[in-house]
Every structure is written in structure tokens, then in C-alpha cells.
N, C-alpha and C positions, 0 to 999 in steps of 0.2 A: 530612212537615212542610216547608213552603216557607221558604226563607231570603230575607232582604232586608237592605238596608243594609250595615253593617259585616260581618255574618256571611257574606253572599253574596260580598262583596269578598274576604274572607279565603279562602273556598273556592276562588275563581277563582285567587288567587295560588298556593295549594297545588297546584292542578291544573297550572298553568303550570310550576311548579318541577318537578313529577313528570315532565312531558313533556320538559323540558329535560334531566333526568337520563337518560331513555330515549334521547334523541337523541345523547347523549355530548357535549353542549356546554352548559355552565352558566356561572355568573358566575366560577367559578374559572379560566376561560380554558384548561382542559385539553381537548385534542382527541384523537381517535383516533390521530393521527400520533405522539403522545407515546410510544405503545407501540412504535413502529417506529424512532425516531430512533437509538437505541443500536445498532441492527443495522448501521449504516454504520461503526462504530468499526473502526479498523485501517489497514492498508497498502493504498494504491490506486495504480493507474497509469491515466493518461488519454492516449490517443494519437490523433492525427489520422489519418484514413483516407487522406488525400492525401499525396503525397511532398512534403517541404519544398521551398519555392521557392528556397531558398539555404542555404548552409552555416550561416548564423547564425539562420535563422528557427526559432522555437520550435514544434516539432510534437509534443512529448511532455512531460508533467508527471507527477511521482509524489510520494508523500508520505503523510502521516497525516491521517485525518479522525476526528472525535469528535462523537457526538450526545448531546444532553441535552434532554429534553422534545422540542419540535419544532425546536430550534435545532441547526445543524451548524456546527462550526468546524474549522479545520484548518491545517496547515503543509505547504506543498508546495514543490517546487523543480523547476527545469528538468532535462530528461533528454535526452541526445543520441539522435536517431533513427538508424536504419540509415544508414551512410555519413557521419554527422556526428561531429565531435569536440567534447567538452564545452567545450574552451577557445575554440571559435569561436562559441558561442551568444551571442546579443545580451544575455543576462542570465545571470550566473554560476550554475552548478549548486550552488555552495556558499552561495548567499544565499537565505534563506527567503522564501517568498511566503505571507502570511497571508490566509486566506479565511474567509468566514462566509456563512451562508444558512439555508435551512429545508428540512425534509422534510415536505411537506404531507400532508394526510389521504389524498389520492389517490396518494401515493408519488412525486410529482414532486419532484425535488431541484433546488434553485437555489443556486448559489454565486457569490460575487463577491469579488474580492480587494481588499485595500488597494492603493494605488498603489505600484508598485515601479519605481523609475527612470523615473517618468512613464507607466508602463503599467498597465492594469487588465485582469484576466482574468475572464471570466465562463464558467460551466459550467452546462448545463441537461440534464436527462434524467429518465427514470422509473426509480426503483430497483426491481430485481427481486431479492428476498432469496433466491429459489430458485437463481438462477444467479450471485449475488454480482456483479451488473453493472448498468449503466445502459442502458436501451433508448431509442431515438430521441434519443440524446445529441448535443450539439454544444458547441463552445467558440469563443471569440473573444478576441482581445487588441487593445486599443486603445493607441495610443502608438507609440513608435519601433520596437517589436517587432511592430507591427500585423499581425494576421491576421484576415481576414474570417471571419464565422461559418461553420463547416464541420463535417461529421459527425465524430463522435468515438467511439472504442472505449474504454469505461471498465470496468475490472475491479477487484474487491476480492480481495486475496491473503491467505489464511489464514497463521498463523505457521508458520515452519520450526521444528518441535519434535518430539522423539522420537529413536528410533534408526533410522538409515539405513544400508543396506548396498549394496555394489556393487563396481565395479572401476574402477581407473585404468589406462588403456592408454597406454604410452609411445610416443613417435614412432618408437622402434626396434621396436615391435610386441609387446613382452611386456606381460602383464597382471598387475596387483597387486590382490588383494582388499583392500577397505577397509571398516571399520565406523566410523560416526561418530555421536556423540550431540550433539544440539543443543537449546538452549533459547533462544527468541527473547524479547527484552525486551517487556514489555507496554506500555511507554510509549516514544514516540519521543524523539529528542534535539531540540535547538533548531532543526534543519534539517528536521525531519519524517522522519528516517531511523531505522530500527530496527537493533538489533545482536544478536549471537549470543554465547552462552557454550557451552562444551562441550569435547569431546576426540575423538580418533580412535585407531584401532588399525590399524597396518600390520604386515606380516610382520616377525618379530623379527630377521631376518638383514640388514636394511637399516640405513642410517644414521639412520633416523627410525622409532621404534617406537610410542610412546604420547604423541604431542604434544597440547597443549591449544590452544584458540583464544585468540590474543593480540590479534587485531584483526579487525574484521568490519564489513560494511555490508549491510543489506537494505533495498531501496527498489523499489517496484513489483514487477516480475517478476525483478529482478536481485539477485544476492548476490555477496559476496566474503568469503572467510575465510582468515586467515593462521594457520597452525599452527606452533608452536614446540616443539621437543623440549628439555626442561630439561637433559638429560644431554649430548647431542651439540651442542646449539645449532643443529641443522639446522632449516630452515623449508620449509614447503609453502604456497604461495599459490594458492588455487583460486578461480576466478571462473566464473559461469555464470548460468543462469536456472532458474525453476521454474514449475510449473503453479499454478492458482488455489487448489487445496486443499492445496498444498505436500506432495504425496505423492511427487513425482518431481523430483529435482534433476539438471539437465544441466550437467556440468562442461565448459564450452567450452574451458577452458585451465587447466592447472596447471603450476607451476614448482617444482621441488625444488632447494634449494641448501644446502650444508653441507660440513663437512670431508670431503673425499674422495668426494663424491657430488653429481652434478647430473643433472637429468632434466626433461623437459617432455612434455606429452601432454594427453589429454582423458579424460573418464569419465562415469559416471552412478551415481546413488545412489537407492534406493527406500526409502520409509519402511516399517518392519515393523509 
């Protein structure tokens, strides 16, 4: 039976609606990228491939991103590159930089900051969930901290969580076995920084045996943890870096202080 008039018009509308559903784009405004935006959630580091032109030039940014539908927001902060001091950067590492943007259906991520001290940060790249990184990425900063658009290495770092074992090696050459338990916060603080809770086990014959984490910072690939022993009041401050899947912690420096004991050295811990 042939249709005409209102019946034919209604049939055409239904067909168009069905095709829109098949294409993944209808009047509800939901696109395929909505399924991907939450995958960017977490801790990130963005580093220029070029050496900073000066001690104050911003060449690295780290912090937290969060995806909802196709919108990405975040809180970032400046990070000192190799050879730089945080105190010399043209914008303080303790001051947050708010960013927002979109993860498009083709996985291109675009971020732009609110003005911070007259500067505006832009980041662009293609998100690769399999490597937790951005491909063909670049960033630029306009303003007094101005940086022309340049290539960027951008990586997403999984939480430091679980049991880690390894050794601390003193500058005097002796090795101490260490076991540490960590849980990283799921949400960042107001500066886009994550934190740790947990405890550690050292040999019982030392001045620090079973301390707990009393202070910590996790941002980008860097971490710092302060352990305090409630009985002896001795402390260990460990700083270092970790890989993107957080399975290996490199302790670049640790310092032990307490009643009758001091020590410094380095170490490494591996998640079990």
C-alpha cells in the first residue's frame, strides 16, 4: 500500500530518527566520544621536548584531569624541568591552573586554561588509551610566561596503590629491605595533586620499624612520602619517580632522622 500526505511524512521522520540512532548522533547531543572522556581521569604530566630557554620558563605541567560526557576539565600546576628550581619559575608551582576542553569523537583532546597571571595555556593532542598518552601533542603559553607552540610529551600515570617491596641502599653501602603499602587518593586536592596513605616495614633492629605515611605528594611522575614512627618519632622522607603503570618506584633520595640514627641514600620498590 502506498502512503501519502501525513502518513508518508511520519514514515520519513521515523526513518530519519532510526538512521540518526545508528550513526550515534541524535537530538540528545550524545556522541561516541562520551564513552571515552572518562578514560582521561587521573594524574597527568605534560613536558616540552625542548630544553627550557631560561630558568623561569615553564617547560612542564602536571596535575589532574577529569572527563564527563565529551567535556574534560582539570587542575594543573607548573613543574620544574631538569636543571630548574620551582622557586624560579615564572608562575608558582603551588598556584592552580584551571583548564577545560573536549575529547572529540576522533580522540583529539583540546585543553585551554583560564587566565593565570595574564597567561593562557593551550594543549592539543590525540589521546591513545592503550599507551595512556597523547600523540602528536603540543602546547603553548601566551603572556609573560610566553612559550611558542612546541612538541609535548604527555603521559597519564596510574595510581600508586598496593604492596611494594625492595631495598633502600645507604650512602655507606649497606642495603635495607623495605615493604610498603600505599593507597593513592582517588580525588586530587585544590592544586591538582594526589596524596598517599599507608605504612612501611623496616628491619626491627633499627630506630624505625613500622612507620606510617604522615605527609605525601603525587603529581605527574613524581612522588614524595614522609614516614613517621609513632614510638621512636623517627622519620624517613623518600622522594622519587615512577613509571606510567605505577609498578616501579625509583627512590632517588631518602633521608632518615631520629633519636640516635641518621641515614641517607637511594632505593627502588616494585609492586607485588
